[in-house]
C-alpha positions, 0 to 999 in steps of 0.5 A, a space after each residue: 189525551 194529547 192536546 185536549 182540554 175542555 176549551 181546545 174546541 175553541 181553536 176549531 171551526 165552530 158552526 151552529 153557535 150564536 154570535 154573542 154581542 159581548 164575548 166577555 159576558 159569555 166567559 163570565 157566565 161559563 165561569 159561574 157555571 163551572 163552579 156550580 154542582 154537576 147535573 149528573 154524576 160520573 157513576 151514572 154516566 158509567 152505568 149508562 155506558 155499561 147498559 149501552 154496551 149491552 144494547 150493542 150486543 143485542 142484550 138490551 134495547 135503547 129507547 130514547 125519546 122526548 121533545 125536539 126542543 124543550 122550552 123553559 116553560 116545559 119545566 112544569 109538573 104536568 109536562 115532565 110527568 106526561 113525558 115520563 109516562 109515555 116513555 114508561 108505557 113504551 118501555 113496558 111494551 118493549 120489555 113485555 114483547 121482547 123479554 129484554 131490558 130496556 134502557 130509558 133515555 129522555 131527550 130532556 133536562 137540556 134539549 134547549 138548543 136546536 140547529 138551524 139552516 140559516 143564521 137570520 130570518 126576515 119578516 116584512 123587510 126586517 132581518 133578525 137572528 134565527 131563533 136557536 132555542 131557549 138556551 140561546 135567544 127567545 122566540 118573539 120576533 123582536 131585536 131584543 128577544 132574538 139577540 143571543 143572551 149568555 144569561 140564558 145558558 145559566 137559566 138553562 142549567 137551572 131549568 135542567 136541574 129542576 127538571 132532573 130533581 123532579 124526575 129523580 124524585 118520581 123515579 125513587 118515589 114509586 111513580 114507575 111501580 110495576 105493580 100499577 102499570 094501569 096508572 101509566 095510561 094517560 086516559 088516551 086508550 078510551 076509544 083507541 084502536 090500541 086499547 085491547 092490545 095494550 090491555 093484554 100487555 098490562 094484564 100479562 105483566 101483572 101475571 108475570 109479577 104475581 108469578 115472580 113474587 110467588 116463587 121468591 116469596 117476597 116483593 123484589 125492590 127492583 119492581 118499584 123503580 126504574 132508571 132514567 137517563 138524560 140526553 141532549 144534542 151538545 150544540 152549545 159548546 159553551 154550555 157543555 164546557 161549563 159542566 166538564 170537569 175531572 172527578 175523584 178516583 176516575 181518569 179523564 174529563 166528564 161532561 156532567 151536563 147530561 149522561 148521553 150527549 150527541 152530535 148532530 149531522 150539521 156539526 159532525 165534520 171531522 175537523 169541527 169544534 164539536 167533534 174536537 170537544 166530544 173526542 175528549 169527554 168520557 161520556 157515552 156519546 152518539 152521532 147522527 149519521 145520514 145519506 150525505 155521509 160516505 164511508 170515509 167520513 163515518 170511518 173517521 168519526 169512529 176512529 176519532 171519537 172511539 179510538 180505544 173501541 170502548 164498549 158502550 162508548 159510541 152510538 151511531 144514530 142513522 136517520 135516512 128517510 124511508 126512501 133512502 134506507 136501502 141505498 145508504 144504510 148497508 154501506 155504513 154498516 159494512 164500513 163499521 164492520 170492516 173496522 172490526 168495531 161494535 157500536 150501538 146502532 140506533 134508528 131515528 126514523 123521524 128526521 129524514 121524513 120531515 116535510 113542509 106542506 103548502 101552508 108552511 106547516 112542517 109535518 111527518 107522515 106516520 107511514 113513512 116513519 114506520 116504513 123507515 123503522 121496518 126497513 132498518 130492522 130488515 137491513 140489520 137482520 140481513 147483514 147480521 148486525 144488531 139494531 139496538 135502539 130507537 130515537 123518537 121525537 115525541 110528547 106525552 100530550 095530545 098534539 096533532 103534528 104528525 099525520 097518520 097513525 091508528 086514528 088516521 090524523 089528516 093534514 086538516 087536523 094539524 092546526 087543531 093542536 100543533 104546539 111544537 116551536 121547531 119540529 113535529 112530534 109524535 103524540 102519545 098514541 102514535 108513540 105507543 103504536 110505534 113501540 108496539 111495532 118495534 116489539 113486533 120487529 124484535 120478536 120477528 113477527 113482521 
């Protein structure tokens, strides 16, 4: 690729990057990380690209979910296991309801940085750098904690490696064995309005497995494990650059910090450092698109990031807000169609529906999330397009951060278990409820 290197982004305008006090320390840490083993492999990356291409054609479905921003403290057995469990439960619902493969991608093992609206935060007359995630600085409001520290890049790599190692061990060790889907329930179904529907799904899967094994006369090995892929917003280009390398017997450069990095809306300007970096890596990549983006902007992103129209290469994640889907989404779909391109369209119904209450707590209303999801399916069907995936911020814990859902969480409930340091997440029950709604949409029940 002409004039592209893993460092060429440094000649472009870079937003959402911290101001490190000593750039030489950043260079030293990036150099250290560049010699460490990759977190993922190129053959895993290429396998995911093939699966995303199938989802773009409507032959599979992408389920992408996880924390809004991981903390290093999330490198914990229970935290990792609970996230895998809810993703497995959701995918179980989708596979059973749609009869198509589900591509499981977690927002984990690298989602340690978050974009922020301002560079600084003031409290009681004291102004300090904004907390940008554990990859950059620390949350406590002290000058020492808020000063960007390049050593946290190395710590993020180490935490991601530990997380990935545990995930792979679980996936290979029978954690996702379809013979025991009842093990996936987390105990939250007792007393839940979703209990009977989920129970029917589990029973249906058991019967299907029994039938398959009776026909084949053996137990298919594929029923004992599933594949998990990782994703994160490629916000810290120093972190991404450090793990970008050539590999034997393949052309081009791979960002081996994750399988599936994405660009957020705040860093998606055509002349930005982030677009420059992403255009040169061989990974499948995604871009968040929203109501502020016009046809020219989206057309430029598609041409720049996927010049060869490679199947599975580019995913466009639309995040509109439920009151803006009909006004903005059809135009984006038509723009890409007019280019003769097939991209993977994914709905993120979370980010456009964030609001701040009078008490300062950020939340999202379940009915608005669900409404954006329904509208997005309707628009794609009407235009003959394929909505091939969903992107959720969720947790496997019993948090109270989003209002509504089957149990009817109210604003007064939020303070009971509000644990997110950045954006509100779906709890496990709300996430499962959304998976059931997606399955019904894909079946055409709604």
